[in-house]
C-alpha positions in Angstrom: 33.6 -18.7 71.4 35.8 -19.2 68.3 38.6 -20.6 70.5 36.2 -23.4 71.8 35.2 -24.3 68.2 38.9 -24.5 67.1 39.7 -26.6 70.2 36.8 -28.9 69.6 38.0 -29.5 66.0 41.5 -30.3 67.1 40.4 -32.4 70.1 37.3 -34.3 69.1 37.5 -36.5 72.1 37.4 -33.5 74.4 34.4 -32.2 72.5 32.6 -35.5 72.8 33.2 -35.7 76.5 32.1 -32.1 77.0 28.8 -32.7 75.2 28.2 -35.9 77.1 28.8 -34.1 80.4 26.4 -31.3 79.5 23.8 -33.9 78.4 24.1 -35.9 81.7 23.9 -32.8 84.0 20.9 -31.5 82.1 19.2 -34.9 82.2 19.6 -35.2 86.0 18.4 -31.5 86.4 15.3 -32.3 84.4 13.8 -34.4 87.3 14.2 -31.4 89.7 12.3 -29.0 87.5 8.8 -28.0 88.5 5.9 -28.2 86.1 3.3 -25.4 85.8 1.2 -23.7 83.2 2.9 -20.3 83.4 6.0 -19.0 85.2 5.7 -17.5 88.6 5.1 -13.7 88.3 5.2 -11.4 91.2 2.6 -8.7 90.7 3.0 -5.7 93.0 -0.7 -5.6 93.9 -2.0 -5.3 97.5 -5.6 -5.5 98.8 -6.9 -4.1 102.1 -10.2 -5.6 103.3 -12.0 -4.2 106.3 -15.3 -5.4 107.7 -17.9 -3.6 109.8 -21.0 -5.6 110.2 -24.3 -3.7 110.0 -22.8 -0.6 108.2 -24.2 0.6 104.9 -22.2 1.3 101.7 -22.2 5.1 102.3 -21.0 4.7 105.9 -18.3 2.2 104.8 -17.1 4.6 102.1 -16.8 7.7 104.3 -15.6 6.1 107.5 -13.2 3.4 106.1 -12.5 3.4 102.4 -11.7 7.1 102.0 -9.5 7.1 105.1 -7.5 4.1 103.9 -7.1 5.6 100.4 -5.8 8.8 101.9 -3.3 6.9 104.1 -1.9 4.7 101.4 -1.9 7.4 98.6 1.3 8.8 100.0 3.3 5.7 99.2 5.6 6.0 96.3 5.2 3.9 93.1 1.4 3.6 93.0 0.0 3.1 89.6 -3.7 2.6 90.4 -5.8 3.0 93.6 -9.4 1.6 93.6 -11.9 0.9 96.3 -15.2 -0.9 96.6 -17.7 -0.2 99.4 -20.6 -2.5 100.0 -22.7 -3.6 102.9 -20.3 -4.2 105.8 -17.2 -4.6 103.6 -14.5 -2.2 102.4 -12.1 -3.4 99.7 -9.2 -1.2 98.6 -6.9 -2.4 95.8 -3.5 -0.8 95.4 -1.7 -1.5 92.2 2.0 -0.5 92.1 4.3 -0.1 89.1 6.0 -3.3 88.0 9.5 -2.2 89.2 8.1 -2.0 92.8 9.0 -4.9 95.0 5.8 -6.7 96.0 7.0 -7.5 99.6 8.2 -4.0 100.2 4.9 -2.6 98.9 2.9 -4.8 101.1 4.9 -3.8 104.2 4.6 -0.1 103.4 0.8 -0.4 103.0 0.6 -2.3 106.3 2.6 0.4 108.1 0.3 3.1 106.7 -2.8 1.2 107.8 -1.3 0.7 111.3 -1.1 4.5 111.7 -4.8 5.1 111.1 -6.3 2.3 113.1 -7.4 4.8 115.8 -9.3 6.8 113.1 -11.4 3.8 112.0 -14.8 2.9 113.7 -14.4 1.1 117.0 -16.7 -1.8 115.9 -14.8 -2.3 112.7 -12.5 -5.4 112.4 -8.8 -5.2 111.9 -8.0 -4.4 108.3 -6.5 -7.4 106.4 -3.6 -6.5 104.2 -2.7 -9.1 101.6 -0.4 -9.3 98.5 -2.2 -10.8 95.5 -0.3 -14.0 94.6 -1.5 -15.5 91.3 0.5 -18.7 92.2 -1.8 -19.3 95.2 -5.0 -20.1 93.1 -6.7 -23.4 93.9 -5.3 -26.4 92.1 -7.8 -29.1 93.3 -11.4 -29.2 94.1 -12.7 -32.2 96.1 -16.3 -33.2 97.0 -17.1 -35.0 100.2 -20.2 -37.0 99.4 -22.5 -38.6 102.0 -26.2 -39.1 102.7 -25.7 -37.8 106.3 -27.0 -34.3 107.3 -24.9 -31.4 106.0 -23.9 -30.3 109.5 -22.5 -33.7 110.3 -20.6 -33.8 106.9 -19.1 -30.4 107.6 -17.9 -31.6 111.0 -16.1 -34.6 109.4 -14.7 -32.4 106.7 -13.4 -29.8 109.1 -12.0 -32.1 111.8 -10.8 -35.0 109.8 -10.4 -34.5 106.0 -9.2 -30.9 106.1 -6.5 -31.5 108.7 -5.2 -34.6 106.9 -4.9 -32.7 103.6 -3.1 -29.8 105.3 -0.4 -32.3 106.3 0.4 -33.1 102.7 3.7 -31.6 101.6 3.2 -28.5 99.4 -0.4 -27.9 100.5 -0.8 -24.3 101.7 -4.5 -23.9 102.5 -7.7 -26.1 102.5 -11.0 -24.2 102.5 -14.5 -25.5 102.9 -17.2 -24.4 100.4 -20.9 -25.0 101.0 -20.4 -26.2 104.5 -22.7 -25.7 107.5 -20.5 -25.0 110.6 -21.7 -25.4 114.2 -22.8 -22.3 116.0 -24.3 -21.6 119.4 -27.2 -19.1 119.0 -28.5 -17.0 121.8 -32.1 -15.8 121.2 -32.9 -13.0 123.5 -36.4 -12.7 125.0 -37.0 -8.9 124.9 -40.0 -9.0 127.3 -38.1 -10.9 129.9 -35.0 -8.7 129.5 -37.1 -5.6 129.9 -38.8 -6.9 133.0 -35.4 -7.2 134.7 -34.3 -3.8 133.5 -31.5 -5.2 131.3 -30.4 -4.5 127.7 -28.9 -6.8 125.0 -25.6 -5.1 125.7 -25.7 -6.5 129.3 -26.1 -10.0 127.9 -23.2 -9.5 125.5 -20.9 -8.2 128.2 -21.8 -11.1 130.5 -21.0 -13.7 127.9 -17.8 -12.0 126.9 -16.5 -11.6 130.4 -17.5 -15.0 131.8 -16.8 -17.2 128.9 -13.0 -17.1 128.8 -9.8 -18.6 130.1 -7.2 -16.3 131.7 -3.9 -16.5 133.5 -4.3 -16.5 137.3 -0.7 -16.0 138.5 1.6 -18.6 140.0 2.0 -20.6 143.2 5.2 -21.7 144.8 5.3 -25.0 146.5 8.7 -25.5 147.9 11.3 -25.7 145.1 8.5 -25.8 142.4 6.7 -22.9 140.8 3.3 -23.7 139.3 1.5 -21.5 136.8 -2.2 -21.1 137.4 -5.0 -20.5 134.9 -8.6 -19.5 135.4 -10.7 -21.9 133.3 -14.0 -20.2 132.7 -14.8 -21.1 129.1 -18.0 -23.1 128.7 -17.9 -26.4 126.9 -21.6 -26.9 126.0 -24.9 -24.9 125.7 -26.1 -26.0 129.1 -23.1 -24.3 130.8 -23.6 -21.2 128.7 -27.2 -20.9 129.8 -26.1 -20.8 133.5 -24.0 -17.7 133.0 -25.0 -14.9 135.4 -26.2 -11.8 133.6 -27.0 -9.6 136.6 -28.0 -9.8 140.3 -31.2 -8.3 141.6 -31.1 -8.5 145.4 -30.5 -12.1 146.4 -31.5 -13.4 143.0 -29.0 -14.2 140.3 -30.5 -13.6 136.8 -29.0 -16.2 134.5 -28.9 -16.3 130.7 -31.6 -19.0 130.6 -34.0 -16.5 132.3 -33.8 -13.9 129.6 -32.7 -15.9 126.5 -32.9 -19.2 124.7 -29.6 -21.0 124.1 -29.6 -23.1 120.9 -27.0 -25.5 119.6 -27.5 -24.9 115.9 -25.6 -23.9 112.8 -24.2 -20.7 111.3 -25.7 -18.9 108.4 -24.5 -20.2 105.1 -22.4 -17.7 103.1 -21.1 -20.2 100.5 -22.8 -22.8 98.4 -21.7 -25.8 96.2 -23.6 -28.2 94.1 -22.9 -31.3 91.9 -25.5 -32.1 89.3 -28.0 -29.8 90.9 -27.5 -31.5 94.3 -26.1 -29.6 97.3 -22.6 -30.8 98.2 -19.6 -29.9 100.4 -16.5 -28.9 98.5 -12.9 -28.6 99.6 -10.7 -26.1 97.7 -6.9 -26.9 97.9 -4.3 -24.2 97.4 -0.6 -25.0 97.1 2.2 -23.1 98.8 3.7 -20.4 96.7 6.4 -21.6 94.4 5.6 -25.3 94.8 5.2 -27.7 91.9 1.5 -27.8 90.9 1.7 -31.3 89.4 3.7 -32.8 92.3 1.4 -31.3 94.9 -1.7 -32.6 93.1 -0.2 -36.0 92.8 0.7 -36.1 96.5 -2.9 -35.1 97.4 -4.3 -37.9 95.2 -2.0 -40.4 96.8 -3.2 -39.4 100.3 -6.9 -39.5 99.4 -7.1 -43.3 99.5 -5.8 -43.4 103.1 -8.0 -40.5 104.2 -11.1 -42.1 102.7 -10.4 -45.4 104.4 -10.4 -43.6 107.8 -13.8 -42.0 107.3 -17.0 -43.4 108.7 -19.2 -45.6 106.5 -21.1 -43.8 103.8 -18.5 -41.1 103.1 -16.7 -40.8 99.8 -14.2 -38.3 98.4 -14.5 -37.4 94.7 -12.1 -35.3 92.7 -14.2 -32.7 90.9 -11.5 -30.6 89.3 -7.8 -31.1 89.0 -5.9 -28.2 87.3 -2.7 -30.4 87.1 -4.3 -32.5 84.4 -4.7 -29.4 82.2 -1.1 -28.4 82.9 0.3 -31.8 82.1 -1.7 -31.8 78.8 -0.4 -28.4 77.8 3.2 -29.2 78.7 3.1 -32.6 77.0 1.7 -31.0 73.9 4.5 -28.5 73.8 7.1 -31.2 74.5 5.7 -33.2 71.5 6.0 -30.2 69.2 9.5 -29.6 70.5 10.6 -33.2 69.6 8.9 -33.2 66.3 10.4 -29.8 65.5 13.9 -31.1 66.2 13.4 -34.2 64.0 11.9 -32.2 61.1 14.6 -29.6 61.4 17.3 -32.2 60.9 15.4 -33.6 57.9 15.1 -30.2 56.4 18.9 -29.8 56.6 19.4 -33.2 55.0 16.9 -32.5 52.1 17.8 -28.9 51.2 21.6 -28.9 52.0 22.2 -32.5 51.0 25.0 -32.8 53.5 25.0 -35.8 55.9 27.7 -34.1 57.9 25.6 -31.0 58.6 22.6 -33.2 59.4 24.5 -35.2 62.0 25.9 -32.0 63.5 22.3 -30.6 63.8 20.9 -33.9 65.1 23.5 -33.9 67.9 23.5 -30.2 68.7 19.8 -29.9 69.1 19.2 -32.4 72.0 22.5 -31.5 73.7 21.6 -27.8 73.6 18.0 -28.4 74.9 18.9 -30.9 77.6 21.9 -28.9 78.7 19.6 -25.9 79.2 17.6 -27.8 81.8 20.6 -27.5 84.2 20.6 -23.7 83.9 16.9 -23.6 84.3 17.1 -25.6 87.6 19.9 -23.4 88.8 17.9 -20.2 88.1 14.7 -21.7 89.6 12.7 -21.8 86.4 9.9 -24.3 85.8 8.8 -26.3 82.8 5.9 -24.2 81.5 4.4 -23.1 78.2 6.7 -20.0 78.0 10.0 -21.8 78.7 9.2 -24.7 76.4 8.2 -22.4 73.6 11.5 -20.6 74.1 13.4 -23.9 73.7 11.4 -24.6 70.5 12.7 -21.3 69.2 16.3 -22.4 70.0 15.9 -25.3 67.6 15.5 -22.8 64.7 18.6 -20.9 65.9 20.7 -24.1 65.9 19.5 -25.0 62.3 20.1 -21.5 61.2 23.7 -21.7 62.4 24.2 -25.0 60.6 22.8 -23.5 57.3 25.0 -20.4 57.7 28.1 -22.6 58.2 27.3 -24.7 55.2 26.7 -21.7 53.0 30.0 -20.1 54.1 31.9 -23.3 53.2 30.1 -23.4 49.7 31.0 -19.7 49.1 34.6 -20.2 50.1 35.0 -23.2 47.8 
C-alpha cells in the first residue's frame, strides 16, 4: 500500500475526498447493522426427541434410545453421542465436529431416523429432529395479568395476544407458560362399559372414527364440478356424547351411556409466578438472524395497541427484556471505544510532542472505525461485544503505526 501513501501525499485533495467517502459510506452502513450480545454461531448439534406415553425409562432406553443411537452412529463427523431416557421421553443429543455443516448434519440425522421408524414402538410419536440454535433463545418474557380465572386468561392469551404478537416482524415463536388450556375429558364408567360387553379401546375407536372431517368425492352439475366433504367433527361436548359406540340389537349405545363427557382443562405441565402469585407468561423468540434490539422494540411498540383491544381487567407487563442488557453492554463498549480513541490521541501528543502526528491519529481513528462498519454490513456482521472489542484493538494498531512513523523520521534525521 506504499503507492497509496505516496499518492495521498502528492494529491492531498484526493486523500481528503477518499477519507470523506469512506466515512460517509460507513456512517450510512452503521444504521443497517444489527445489535446483539454475541455473534451468531452455528453449532453442529442436533437433538432427537421421541415420546411414548406410559413407557418406563428402561423400556424407553431399549426400544427407542438405543435404536436411534445405533442408526445415527454411522454418520460421519460425530464428536459426541449422548442419550437420556426418562418416563415417556427419549432425548438423543448428537454433537458433530465444528467443521461439519449444521444443516447437512441435521438432514443426515433426519434421513437415518426415517429408515428406522418401522422398528420403533407403534404407539410412539414421530421423532422430532431439531438443530440447536443458540440464536433462537427467548428475548422477551411478558405477563398477562387479570383477576379472571386462569382458563379464561389462557383463552385470551392464546386466541388474541399470541396471534397479534406473532404478526410482529422478526418474531419467530410465542409460547405460553403456566397456562391452562381447554380440554374435553371423557371419563369412562367401567361398570356400564362391562355390562354392554365393551372395552375402552371400543370407545377410543368410536371417537377417532366418528369425530373427523374427510373428503367425500365430487359432484358434477352441468358445467360445474363441486368438491364434497363429509363434516363429522363435533363442535361441543353435547355432540361428542351422542357418538354411537356400538349397536346391540335395535339399540344404539352412545358415549353418554358408558362415559361422562366433561368440558374441562388439560393437566398443567408448566408453571409461572410473579411475587409468589400464579401468572400466565408469554415467551417470545425471535427469528434466527434477526436484530434482537429491533425485534424487542417492535414488540414493545405493538403492546399498547394489543392491550387496548383486550377486555377490561387485562394488563400486559414486561417481566424480562434481554435487549436492555444487550444495549447496556454494547453502549458500555462504545463508550470505552470513544474514550480509548481520545486518550490515544492525547498520548501521542504528550509523549511524541508532535501536533502533526496527533492530528493524523485523531483523523485516522474515526475514519478507520466508521469505514469498517461498511465492511461489517457487507459481511453480515452485527454490533456485539466481540466486534466492538476488535475495533477497540484497532485503535491501538493505528497509534502504534503513528508512533513507528514518528520514530522512523527521528532516526533518519
